[in-house]
Structure formats: structure tokens, C-alpha cells
C-alpha positions as semicolon CSV with decimal commas, in nm:
position;residue;x (nm);y (nm);z (nm)
1;M;9,134;-7,340;-1,121
2;L;9,408;-7,085;-1,087
3;A;9,172;-6,766;-1,134
4;R;8,945;-6,867;-0,861
5;L;9,252;-6,956;-0,629
6;F;9,355;-6,611;-0,746
7;G;9,007;-6,442;-0,660
8;W;8,996;-6,589;-0,340
9;L;9,382;-6,432;-0,284
10;M;9,276;-6,133;-0,386
11;L;8,865;-6,148;-0,154
12;V;9,143;-6,209;0,133
13;T;9,388;-5,965;0,068
14;L;9,175;-5,682;-0,011
15;A;8,883;-5,718;0,267
16;P;8,934;-5,482;0,542
17;A;8,995;-5,590;0,921
18;A;8,657;-5,542;1,112
19;Y;8,783;-5,391;1,493
20;G;8,508;-5,337;1,697
21;Q;8,439;-5,007;1,992
22;I;8,579;-5,108;2,350
23;T;8,478;-4,841;2,558
24;G;8,084;-4,783;2,589
25;P;7,879;-4,542;2,406
26;R;7,828;-4,212;2,541
27;V;7,540;-4,012;2,582
28;T;7,558;-3,667;2,455
29;S;7,390;-3,433;2,344
30;A;7,359;-3,230;2,003
31;D;7,535;-2,974;2,153
32;G;7,762;-3,173;2,313
33;P;8,143;-3,253;2,156
34;Q;8,178;-3,549;1,904
35;V;8,530;-3,654;1,981
36;A;8,700;-3,937;2,129
37;T;8,831;-3,824;2,437
38;L;9,186;-3,959;2,497
39;E;9,045;-4,236;2,734
40;E;8,888;-4,364;2,497
41;Q;9,082;-4,308;2,240
42;L;9,376;-4,486;2,368
43;I;9,195;-4,785;2,526
44;N;9,020;-4,850;2,191
45;R;9,311;-4,804;1,914
46;L;9,568;-4,985;2,191
47;R;9,292;-5,279;2,222
48;A;9,290;-5,232;2,605
49;T;9,066;-5,559;2,605
50;T;9,115;-5,635;2,983
51;E;8,995;-5,430;3,275
52;E;9,341;-5,427;3,454
53;R;9,473;-5,264;3,088
54;Q;9,242;-5,004;3,082
55;S;9,301;-4,943;3,453
56;Y;9,658;-4,878;3,356
57;I;9,596;-4,662;3,089
58;R;9,382;-4,455;3,310
59;L;9,680;-4,459;3,550
60;I;9,864;-4,305;3,291
61;L;9,648;-4,029;3,186
62;A;9,637;-3,923;3,535
63;K;9,999;-3,896;3,572
64;T;9,952;-3,704;3,258
65;E;9,726;-3,424;3,420
66;Q;9,938;-3,452;3,702
67;G;10,224;-3,321;3,462
68;L;10,447;-3,621;3,503
69;F;10,375;-3,717;3,136
70;D;10,379;-3,495;2,836
71;Q;10,021;-3,580;2,633
72;G;10,241;-3,549;2,334
73;R;10,469;-3,832;2,400
74;I;10,165;-4,064;2,529
75;L;10,045;-3,988;2,182
76;A;10,389;-4,059;2,027
77;I;10,409;-4,375;2,199
78;E;10,034;-4,471;2,109
79;R;10,120;-4,419;1,790
80;Y;10,494;-4,613;1,757
81;A;10,291;-4,944;1,935
82;I;10,085;-4,909;1,652
83;K;10,282;-4,923;1,404
84;K;10,488;-5,179;1,549
85;N;10,178;-5,400;1,543
86;P;9,831;-5,306;1,471
87;R;9,643;-5,623;1,560
88;F;9,795;-5,621;1,909
89;P;9,994;-5,253;2,007
90;F;9,919;-5,307;2,395
91;P;10,212;-5,481;2,502
92;Y;10,471;-5,274;2,284
93;F;10,272;-4,949;2,433
94;E;10,322;-5,067;2,803
95;R;10,704;-5,183;2,753
96;V;10,743;-4,806;2,592
97;M;10,552;-4,692;2,880
98;Q;10,757;-4,868;3,151
99;F;11,095;-4,696;2,969
100;E;10,928;-4,368;2,960
101;A;10,826;-4,376;3,378
102;Q;11,182;-4,499;3,430
103;R;11,387;-4,219;3,215
104;T;11,165;-3,937;3,390
105;G;11,180;-4,105;3,708
106;V;10,775;-4,155;3,758
107;Y;10,654;-4,491;3,906
108;L;10,496;-4,668;3,681
109;P;10,381;-5,090;3,794
110;P;10,355;-5,314;3,531
111;V;9,984;-5,433;3,412
112;R;10,042;-5,754;3,609
113;L;10,052;-5,573;3,942
114;L;9,738;-5,406;3,860
115;A;9,587;-5,709;3,772
116;G;9,767;-5,908;4,108
117;S;9,583;-5,609;4,333
118;A;9,274;-5,679;4,167
119;E;9,228;-6,029;4,224
120;R;9,285;-5,928;4,608
121;L;9,016;-5,691;4,620
122;E;8,775;-5,936;4,456
123;R;8,872;-6,173;4,781
């Protein structure tokens, strides 16, 4: 009985967690790059499953391209969020990004405001 329980415990603790890809597949050629874009990386690794969260990440990337945020800092915040909660890192990412936006003087709306505007546009 004890050996059977120990066997189940070992199976549960050693079994890898299964995670899926959130972004859709890209059509690439053999000559094209085979590396995920920064957008795909952030959406998948932060588990941004809703359209509002994906829009939030796209907004941050647009502000990064404008030079308002540092790309290295964004990646560091992503790693911090994943370290804080590997199963659900997006809320930690959003919280730190809000702090970063206030620190640098950049306006960054919360995800819930993006969700509200999307609902109003559908009506």
C-alpha cells in the first residue's frame, strides 16, 4: 500500500507540466527566420489568453518601438513575472509594467480598460 502511494507521488511530482502555444502558427519558408517574434514570445510565455491581454502586450511593444520602453527591461520584467508565478504570470507582468510606466512617465492603461473599450466597440 505504501509503495503504491509512493509510486503515485513520484509520478505526479516528476511528470512535466503541459503548456500549449497561444499564438497561431506562422507560415515560414525554409530561408526565413525560425525564431519566435518578441510578440509571440511575450504572449505565449506570459499566458496572455484573452484578446485584451494580447492587445496590452501589443501596446507595450508599440511603445517599445517608439523608444518609450527599453526592450531589455521588458524582457527582465517578463522573467520576473514568470519567476513569481510560472502558471499565471500575466498579472505580475501587468503590475510591474504599470509601475514602470509611472516611473518613466508613459501612459499605459490597465488591461481592464482595454477590455471595456473592446466591449463598447462591439455594440
